[in-house]
C-alpha positions as CSV (number, residue, x, y, z in Angstrom):
1,M,25.6,15.0,-11.5
2,K,27.1,12.2,-13.0
3,K,29.4,13.6,-16.3
4,N,28.2,12.7,-19.3
5,S,29.5,9.2,-21.2
6,W,31.1,10.6,-23.9
7,K,34.0,12.1,-22.3
8,K,35.6,8.8,-21.6
9,Y,35.4,7.0,-24.3
10,T,38.5,5.9,-26.4
11,E,38.8,5.2,-30.0
12,E,38.3,1.6,-29.1
13,N,34.8,2.8,-27.2
14,L,33.9,4.5,-29.8
15,N,34.8,1.7,-32.5
16,E,32.1,-0.6,-30.6
17,L,29.9,1.7,-29.7
18,N,29.4,2.6,-33.4
19,R,29.5,-1.2,-34.9
20,I,26.1,-1.5,-31.9
21,C,24.2,1.9,-33.2
22,E,24.9,0.7,-36.6
23,D,23.7,-3.4,-36.4
24,Y,20.8,-1.5,-33.9
25,K,19.6,0.4,-36.9
26,K,19.7,-2.7,-38.9
27,Y,17.6,-4.4,-36.4
28,L,14.9,-2.2,-35.8
29,T,14.6,-1.5,-39.6
30,V,13.2,-5.3,-40.2
31,A,11.4,-5.7,-36.9
32,K,8.9,-3.2,-36.6
33,T,6.4,-5.9,-35.2
34,E,6.7,-8.7,-32.8
35,R,6.3,-11.4,-35.3
36,E,9.4,-9.6,-37.1
37,A,11.4,-9.6,-34.2
38,T,10.2,-13.0,-33.3
39,K,11.9,-14.0,-36.7
40,E,15.2,-11.9,-36.2
41,I,15.7,-13.1,-33.1
42,I,15.9,-16.3,-33.4
43,K,17.8,-16.0,-36.9
44,R,20.4,-14.4,-34.9
45,A,20.2,-16.6,-31.8
46,K,20.2,-20.1,-34.2
47,A,23.6,-18.4,-35.9
48,K,25.0,-18.7,-32.6
49,G,24.4,-21.7,-32.1
50,Y,20.8,-21.7,-30.0
51,R,18.6,-25.2,-30.8
52,D,14.9,-24.8,-30.4
53,L,13.5,-26.3,-27.1
54,E,11.0,-28.7,-28.8
55,E,13.6,-30.4,-30.7
56,Y,14.9,-31.3,-27.2
57,I,11.9,-32.6,-25.9
58,N,10.6,-35.0,-29.0
59,N,13.9,-36.3,-28.9
60,N,14.3,-37.1,-25.2
61,I,17.9,-34.6,-25.5
62,Q,19.1,-34.9,-22.2
63,I,20.6,-31.4,-21.2
64,K,23.9,-29.9,-19.9
65,T,26.0,-27.8,-18.8
66,G,26.7,-25.1,-21.8
67,D,23.6,-25.7,-24.2
68,K,22.1,-22.8,-26.4
69,I,18.2,-23.1,-26.1
70,Y,15.4,-20.8,-27.5
71,V,11.7,-21.7,-27.0
72,N,9.4,-20.0,-29.8
73,N,5.9,-18.9,-28.5
74,N,3.6,-18.6,-31.3
75,G,5.8,-16.5,-33.2
76,K,5.3,-13.4,-31.5
77,A,7.7,-14.0,-28.0
78,V,11.0,-15.1,-27.0
79,A,13.1,-17.1,-24.1
80,L,16.5,-18.1,-24.7
81,F,18.3,-19.8,-21.9
82,L,22.5,-20.7,-21.6
83,I,23.0,-23.3,-19.4
84,G,25.2,-22.8,-16.8
85,E,27.9,-24.5,-14.7
86,E,25.7,-24.1,-11.5
87,D,22.3,-26.4,-10.7
88,I,19.7,-24.5,-12.2
89,T,17.8,-24.5,-9.4
90,K,20.2,-21.7,-7.9
91,G,18.4,-19.5,-10.2
92,M,19.3,-17.6,-12.6
93,N,20.7,-14.4,-14.3
94,I,17.8,-13.3,-16.7
95,L,16.8,-10.1,-19.1
96,G,13.7,-9.1,-19.9
97,A,11.7,-6.6,-22.5
98,H,9.3,-6.3,-24.7
99,I,8.7,-6.6,-28.5
100,D,5.6,-5.3,-29.0
101,S,5.0,-1.2,-29.8
102,P,2.2,1.2,-30.0
103,R,0.8,1.3,-33.5
104,L,-2.2,0.6,-35.3
105,D,-4.2,-2.6,-36.6
106,L,-6.8,-3.4,-38.7
107,K,-10.1,-4.5,-37.8
108,A,-11.7,-7.4,-38.8
109,N,-13.7,-6.3,-41.1
110,P,-11.2,-3.2,-42.5
111,L,-11.7,-2.5,-45.9
112,Y,-14.4,0.0,-47.3
113,E,-15.0,3.0,-49.9
114,D,-16.8,6.0,-49.7
115,K,-17.5,8.9,-51.8
116,G,-14.2,7.9,-54.6
117,F,-11.7,6.5,-51.6
118,A,-10.7,3.1,-50.3
119,Y,-9.9,2.5,-46.8
120,L,-8.6,0.3,-44.2
121,D,-10.5,0.9,-40.9
122,T,-7.9,0.6,-38.1
123,H,-8.0,0.4,-34.2
124,Y,-5.4,1.7,-32.4
125,Y,-3.1,-0.7,-29.7
126,G,-1.5,0.7,-26.5
127,G,-0.7,4.1,-25.6
128,I,-0.7,6.8,-28.5
129,K,-1.2,10.3,-29.1
130,K,-3.9,10.0,-32.2
131,Y,-2.7,13.4,-34.0
132,Q,0.2,12.4,-34.0
133,W,-0.4,9.3,-36.7
134,V,-1.9,12.2,-39.4
135,T,-0.5,12.8,-42.5
136,L,2.5,10.8,-42.1
137,P,3.8,8.2,-44.7
138,L,2.7,4.5,-43.0
139,A,3.1,1.4,-44.4
140,L,1.9,-2.4,-43.4
141,H,3.5,-5.1,-42.0
142,G,1.5,-8.4,-40.8
143,V,0.7,-11.8,-41.5
144,V,-2.9,-13.1,-43.3
145,C,-3.7,-16.6,-42.5
146,K,-6.0,-18.7,-45.2
147,K,-8.2,-21.1,-44.6
148,D,-6.3,-23.7,-46.3
149,G,-3.3,-23.7,-44.0
150,T,-1.3,-21.1,-45.8
151,T,0.0,-17.9,-44.3
152,V,1.1,-14.9,-46.1
153,D,3.5,-12.1,-45.2
154,I,2.7,-8.4,-45.6
155,V,5.1,-5.9,-46.0
156,I,4.2,-2.7,-47.9
157,G,5.5,0.7,-47.8
158,E,9.6,-0.6,-46.7
159,D,10.9,-0.8,-50.4
160,P,11.7,2.3,-51.9
161,S,9.6,1.6,-54.9
162,D,6.4,0.8,-52.4
163,P,3.4,2.5,-52.5
164,V,3.1,4.0,-48.8
165,V,-0.4,4.9,-47.1
166,G,-1.8,7.5,-44.8
167,I,-4.3,9.2,-42.7
168,T,-6.0,12.5,-43.4
169,D,-6.3,15.6,-41.8
170,L,-8.0,18.5,-42.0
171,L,-6.9,22.1,-43.8
172,P,-6.2,24.5,-41.0
173,H,-8.6,26.9,-43.3
174,L,-11.1,24.5,-42.3
175,G,-10.1,23.2,-38.7
176,Q,-11.5,26.2,-36.7
177,E,-14.1,24.0,-34.7
178,Q,-11.1,21.0,-34.9
179,M,-9.0,23.3,-32.9
180,K,-11.2,23.9,-30.1
181,K,-10.7,20.8,-29.4
182,T,-8.6,19.1,-26.5
183,A,-5.7,16.9,-27.8
184,D,-6.9,13.7,-26.6
185,K,-10.3,14.7,-29.3
186,V,-8.5,16.6,-32.1
187,V,-8.3,13.5,-34.1
188,E,-10.9,10.6,-33.2
189,G,-10.1,7.0,-32.3
190,E,-12.7,6.6,-35.3
191,N,-11.1,8.9,-37.8
192,L,-7.7,6.6,-38.1
193,D,-8.7,5.1,-41.5
194,I,-6.2,4.6,-43.5
195,L,-6.8,6.1,-47.5
196,I,-5.3,3.0,-49.7
197,G,-6.4,3.9,-52.7
198,S,-8.9,6.0,-55.1
199,R,-8.9,4.6,-58.6
200,P,-12.2,2.7,-59.9
201,L,-12.0,-0.4,-62.0
202,K,-12.7,0.3,-65.6
203,D,-16.2,-0.2,-66.8
204,E,-17.9,-1.2,-63.9
205,E,-21.4,0.2,-62.6
206,D,-21.4,-0.6,-58.6
207,D,-20.7,1.3,-55.9
208,D,-17.6,-0.3,-54.5
209,K,-15.4,0.3,-57.8
210,V,-12.0,1.3,-56.0
211,K,-12.9,-1.1,-53.3
212,D,-12.8,-3.7,-56.5
213,Y,-9.8,-2.3,-57.9
214,I,-7.5,-2.6,-54.6
215,L,-9.2,-6.1,-53.9
216,N,-7.7,-7.1,-57.8
217,L,-4.6,-5.7,-56.7
218,L,-4.2,-7.9,-53.4
219,K,-5.5,-10.8,-55.3
220,E,-2.9,-10.5,-58.0
221,K,0.1,-10.3,-55.9
222,Y,-0.7,-12.2,-52.4
223,N,-3.7,-14.6,-53.6
224,I,-5.7,-12.9,-50.8
225,E,-9.4,-12.7,-50.9
226,E,-11.5,-10.1,-48.5
227,D,-13.2,-12.6,-46.6
228,D,-9.2,-13.4,-45.1
229,F,-8.8,-9.9,-43.3
230,L,-11.0,-12.0,-40.8
231,S,-8.1,-14.1,-39.9
232,A,-5.3,-11.6,-40.3
233,E,-3.1,-9.7,-38.4
234,I,-2.1,-6.2,-40.0
235,E,-0.4,-3.5,-37.8
236,V,0.2,0.0,-39.3
237,V,3.4,1.0,-38.6
238,P,5.8,4.4,-39.8
239,A,7.6,3.5,-42.8
240,G,11.0,4.3,-43.2
241,A,14.2,3.3,-41.6
242,A,16.1,4.1,-38.4
243,R,18.3,6.7,-39.0
244,D,21.2,9.2,-36.9
245,F,19.7,11.9,-36.0
246,G,21.3,15.3,-34.9
247,L,23.8,17.0,-37.0
248,D,26.9,15.6,-34.7
249,R,25.0,11.7,-35.2
250,S,24.7,11.2,-31.3
251,M,21.2,10.0,-31.8
252,V,18.9,7.2,-33.7
253,M,15.5,8.3,-34.6
254,S,13.1,5.3,-35.4
255,Y,9.6,3.8,-34.9
256,G,9.4,1.3,-31.9
257,Q,12.6,2.2,-29.7
258,D,9.7,1.8,-26.9
259,D,11.3,-1.4,-26.4
260,S,13.1,-1.8,-29.0
261,V,16.2,-0.4,-27.4
262,C,16.4,-2.7,-24.5
263,A,15.5,-5.6,-26.2
264,Y,18.4,-5.2,-28.8
265,T,20.4,-4.2,-26.6
266,S,19.7,-7.3,-24.2
267,L,19.7,-9.5,-27.1
268,E,23.1,-8.7,-28.4
269,A,24.2,-8.8,-24.9
270,F,22.8,-12.5,-24.4
271,L,24.8,-13.6,-27.4
272,Q,27.7,-12.6,-26.8
273,V,27.7,-14.2,-23.3
274,S,29.5,-18.0,-22.8
275,N,30.4,-20.0,-20.4
276,V,28.3,-19.0,-17.3
277,K,28.5,-19.9,-13.6
278,R,24.3,-19.2,-13.2
279,T,22.3,-20.0,-16.2
280,A,21.3,-16.9,-18.2
281,S,18.0,-16.1,-20.2
282,C,16.4,-13.7,-21.7
283,I,13.0,-13.4,-22.7
284,L,11.8,-10.9,-24.9
285,V,7.6,-10.8,-25.3
286,D,4.4,-9.4,-26.6
287,K,1.6,-7.4,-25.2
288,E,3.4,-5.2,-22.7
289,E,2.1,-2.1,-24.0
290,I,-1.5,-3.2,-23.6
291,G,-0.9,-5.1,-20.0
292,S,0.9,-8.2,-21.2
293,V,-2.1,-10.3,-21.2
294,G,-2.7,-13.1,-23.7
295,S,-0.6,-16.0,-24.5
296,T,2.3,-14.3,-25.6
297,G,2.3,-11.8,-23.0
298,M,4.9,-12.0,-19.8
299,A,1.9,-12.6,-18.2
300,S,1.0,-16.0,-19.3
301,H,2.8,-19.6,-18.2
302,F,5.1,-20.1,-21.0
303,Y,8.5,-19.0,-19.3
304,D,7.4,-21.0,-16.4
305,N,6.5,-24.4,-18.8
306,A,9.3,-23.5,-20.5
307,I,12.1,-23.2,-17.5
308,T,9.3,-26.9,-16.2
309,E,10.5,-28.3,-19.1
310,I,14.3,-27.9,-18.8
311,C,14.3,-29.0,-15.5
312,A,13.0,-32.3,-16.2
313,L,15.4,-32.5,-19.3
314,M,18.1,-32.1,-16.3
315,G,16.7,-34.9,-15.0
316,N,15.1,-32.8,-12.1
317,T,11.1,-33.3,-12.2
318,S,10.3,-32.2,-8.7
319,P,7.1,-30.0,-8.1
320,L,9.4,-27.5,-6.4
321,A,12.0,-27.3,-9.0
322,V,10.9,-24.5,-11.1
323,R,9.6,-22.8,-8.1
324,R,13.5,-22.8,-6.9
325,V,14.9,-21.1,-9.8
326,L,12.5,-18.7,-10.4
327,K,12.9,-17.8,-6.5
328,N,16.9,-18.0,-6.6
329,S,16.8,-16.1,-9.7
330,R,18.1,-12.1,-10.4
331,M,16.2,-9.8,-13.3
332,L,16.5,-6.9,-14.9
333,S,13.0,-5.7,-16.3
334,S,14.4,-3.7,-19.3
335,D,12.3,-0.5,-20.3
336,V,12.7,2.6,-21.0
337,N,12.3,5.4,-19.4
338,A,11.5,9.4,-20.3
339,A,14.7,11.1,-21.3
340,Y,14.7,14.8,-19.8
341,D,13.3,17.6,-21.8
342,P,14.3,20.5,-21.4
343,L,11.3,21.8,-23.5
344,Y,9.5,20.5,-20.9
345,K,10.7,20.6,-17.6
346,E,7.6,21.6,-16.1
347,V,7.0,17.0,-15.8
348,M,9.9,17.0,-15.0
349,E,11.9,15.8,-11.4
350,E,15.2,17.2,-12.3
351,K,17.3,15.1,-9.4
352,N,15.6,12.4,-10.0
353,A,15.3,12.2,-13.9
354,T,17.2,9.9,-16.7
355,F,19.2,12.0,-18.9
356,F,20.8,11.8,-22.2
357,G,24.2,10.9,-22.2
358,K,24.7,9.9,-18.5
359,G,24.2,5.7,-19.1
360,V,21.8,3.1,-18.5
361,G,18.6,4.3,-16.5
362,F,17.2,2.5,-13.3
363,C,14.1,2.8,-11.7
364,K,13.6,1.5,-8.3
365,F,9.9,1.4,-8.7
366,T,7.3,2.5,-11.7
367,G,3.4,2.5,-11.0
368,S,1.6,5.6,-11.0
369,R,1.2,8.5,-8.0
370,G,1.2,5.9,-4.5
371,K,3.7,3.6,-6.6
372,S,0.2,2.3,-7.4
373,G,1.0,-1.2,-9.5
374,S,4.3,-0.8,-8.9
375,N,7.4,-3.4,-8.4
376,D,9.3,-1.7,-6.2
377,A,13.1,-3.0,-6.3
378,N,14.7,-4.0,-2.5
379,A,17.6,-1.9,-1.6
380,E,19.6,-5.0,-0.6
381,Y,19.4,-6.1,-4.8
382,I,19.9,-2.2,-5.9
383,A,23.3,-2.6,-4.2
384,K,24.3,-5.8,-5.5
385,I,24.0,-3.9,-9.1
386,R,25.6,-0.9,-8.5
387,K,28.8,-3.3,-7.1
388,V,28.5,-5.2,-10.4
389,L,27.9,-2.0,-13.1
390,D,31.0,0.0,-10.6
391,D,33.5,-2.8,-11.2
392,A,32.7,-2.9,-14.8
393,K,33.4,0.1,-15.1
394,V,29.2,0.8,-16.8
395,D,27.8,4.8,-16.2
396,F,24.1,3.9,-14.6
397,Q,21.6,6.7,-13.3
398,I,18.8,6.1,-10.7
399,S,15.4,7.6,-12.1
400,E,12.0,7.9,-12.1
401,L,9.2,9.2,-14.9
402,G,8.4,11.9,-13.9
403,K,7.3,14.1,-11.2
404,V,5.2,12.4,-8.6
405,D,1.5,13.3,-8.9
406,I,2.0,13.4,-12.9
407,G,3.9,10.2,-14.3
408,G,3.3,6.9,-13.7
409,G,3.8,3.7,-15.9
410,G,4.4,-0.2,-15.7
411,T,6.5,-2.9,-17.4
412,I,6.4,-6.8,-17.0
413,A,8.8,-6.4,-13.9
414,Y,5.8,-6.9,-11.3
415,I,5.0,-10.3,-12.8
416,L,8.5,-12.3,-12.7
417,A,8.4,-10.0,-8.9
418,N,5.0,-12.1,-8.4
419,Y,7.3,-15.9,-8.5
420,N,10.0,-14.0,-6.0
421,V,12.4,-13.0,-8.2
422,D,14.8,-10.1,-7.4
423,V,14.1,-7.8,-10.2
424,I,14.5,-3.9,-10.6
425,D,13.2,-2.1,-14.1
426,C,16.0,-0.3,-16.0
427,G,16.7,0.7,-19.3
428,V,17.3,3.7,-21.7
429,G,16.1,7.1,-21.8
430,V,14.0,8.0,-24.7
431,L,12.7,11.2,-26.3
432,S,9.4,11.4,-27.5
433,M,8.0,8.5,-26.0
434,H,5.1,6.6,-28.3
435,A,4.9,8.6,-30.6
436,P,5.6,7.9,-34.5
437,W,9.8,8.8,-34.7
438,E,11.0,8.3,-30.8
439,V,15.3,9.2,-30.2
440,T,17.5,7.6,-28.0
441,S,21.4,8.7,-26.9
442,K,24.4,6.3,-29.0
443,S,26.3,6.3,-26.1
444,D,22.8,5.1,-24.0
445,I,22.2,2.2,-26.5
446,Y,26.1,1.5,-25.5
447,E,25.8,1.8,-21.5
448,A,23.2,-0.3,-21.4
449,Y,24.6,-3.1,-23.4
450,K,27.7,-3.3,-21.5
451,C,25.5,-3.2,-18.5
452,Y,23.6,-6.0,-19.6
453,I,27.2,-8.4,-20.7
454,A,28.4,-7.7,-16.6
455,F,24.9,-8.7,-15.0
456,L,24.8,-11.8,-17.1
457,K,28.6,-12.5,-16.0
458,N,28.7,-11.2,-12.6
459,M,25.3,-11.5,-11.0
460,E,25.3,-13.8,-8.3
């Protein structure tokens, strides 16, 4: 069995590890939604000299070796390109991750009052255990798009002076029948409504006194009306900042580490690299938690469209160009894996599990049971990765997501594999995955960061 990574670190390693993890916690705190993540990613990329592809297109600027380019896909997904020395049709080294996480979304008509309480009606997004979301301090993040063309950003519950909101639960004294239900039924999806107020408007006689008070507050602070919820995207997420976890501060606890832990490490590794032989790319996409669908998911054509534009601005307008780029590319599809949890060992296959502190985890195949829906990476490609990581002294492990007839999952890997890209899943092990608060190992975060740098620089 592999040794724990902490045992090998020098003081210099620990200083770099702590720098990365402190910055990671800041990222987690400001990038809880795909929109916020996109803003933060572009902000960091621009600080490193990256320019919008639209600027190249609109001004017919020719793309050359060393150019740094980003593509903003509707404010919810980003693709980054660092143009290498080789002809781009010889392929790219690609890092990919997703920036959406399980959460609750407000419905189109969310606001209502019932017996003196004002609520927001929700529809959960992605795979959650619904009972985990009750009695937590929650925050509202999102945008309201008004008919006049203006967009209002909403963040309520993150500043220490802000109020928080939440979902109530039944007291145990009256919960005998509730406790007989199975875990998937103990809290129903339609009961995940957010309690946001109980104060009525003074001197009002109608039945929506509390709701009207809330609408007055929203009008005063954001200048929005109830009908504006029809064109809003507001997400409900746990309130509060990322924090160190454990008395030894060896772990990070935060909302959204699936898949922010891979998105952040991919991004930061990518932004540290320069002067590459093969063109490097980093894709950070939306909608993975619901099947990578939609215009901002990996299944859309925004990525190959961007490559087509780049090829044209490099003088290659052949209809085969983008196909050759992708056919010759290598990719790490970075998504989290289930970390081995001794409290739930009955669902883990110990010989092929991801362990905390043992490095980044590579998953040859995902899918479920008989590898259904899996991208199954080629052995020849895995051998190349092993050499790159061993040469760079990166700790890694090979793993699966639980026992054969129990586990399973999917990532964006199969979508790039459809283009004949060599791709394998890899990422950081997570405890309490898909819970409102997830836990990762700082050493695994550091090893993932090192892994992505080695891949970008040395994979051929």
